[in-house]
N, C-alpha and C positions, 0 to 999 in steps of 0.2 A: 730830186726827192729826198727827203731826210731819212735817215735809219730809223727803224722802229726802237724804242727803248726795251732793256729786259724788264722782264715782270720781278716785282719785289719778291713774290713766293713761288717756291717749287714744291712739286710733288716727288715725294722720295719713297722707295721701297724698303721697309725692315723686313730683313731676313731672320727667320728663327735659327739659332745656333746650336737647335737640337738637331739639324739637317733632316727636319721632316720634310721641307719643301714649303712649308706654311709661311706666308708674309701678309705684312699690313701694309696699306699705304697711308702715309701721312703728309701734311703738309708743312714746311718749315721754311722762315725766311732764308733768302738768298745767302745774305751775308753770315748766316748763323753758322756754328759748328755743326759737324755731322752727329745725327741722332743715335742713340743707343739708349734701351730702356728694356727693363723688367716687364713683361707682357706675359697673358696667358695663352698658351700653344695648345689647341684642342686636342691635336694628334696624341702628344704625350701626355695630356691631361694635368700639365704644370706650368707654374711659371718660370719662364726661361729667357735668356738675353736675347734681344733683338738687336742686329747693328744694320746700319743704312749700306745697301749694297752700293758698289761704285757703278757708276755709268758708262758704258762702252761705248759713246757716241763719236761723231764725226770729230775730226781733228782740224 
């Protein structure tokens, strides 16, 4: 039986750099660069930088 191919897109978690614990989930291409964007954080009620969290999965 052949191996399954990997999906072209992956779901990633963007963590607020205001350290409020707020996060957003987005979908990006697997081959794309890690996401970073300015979005609204409702906890601090401001636009803050959101960075993609590194996934600590299996090795």
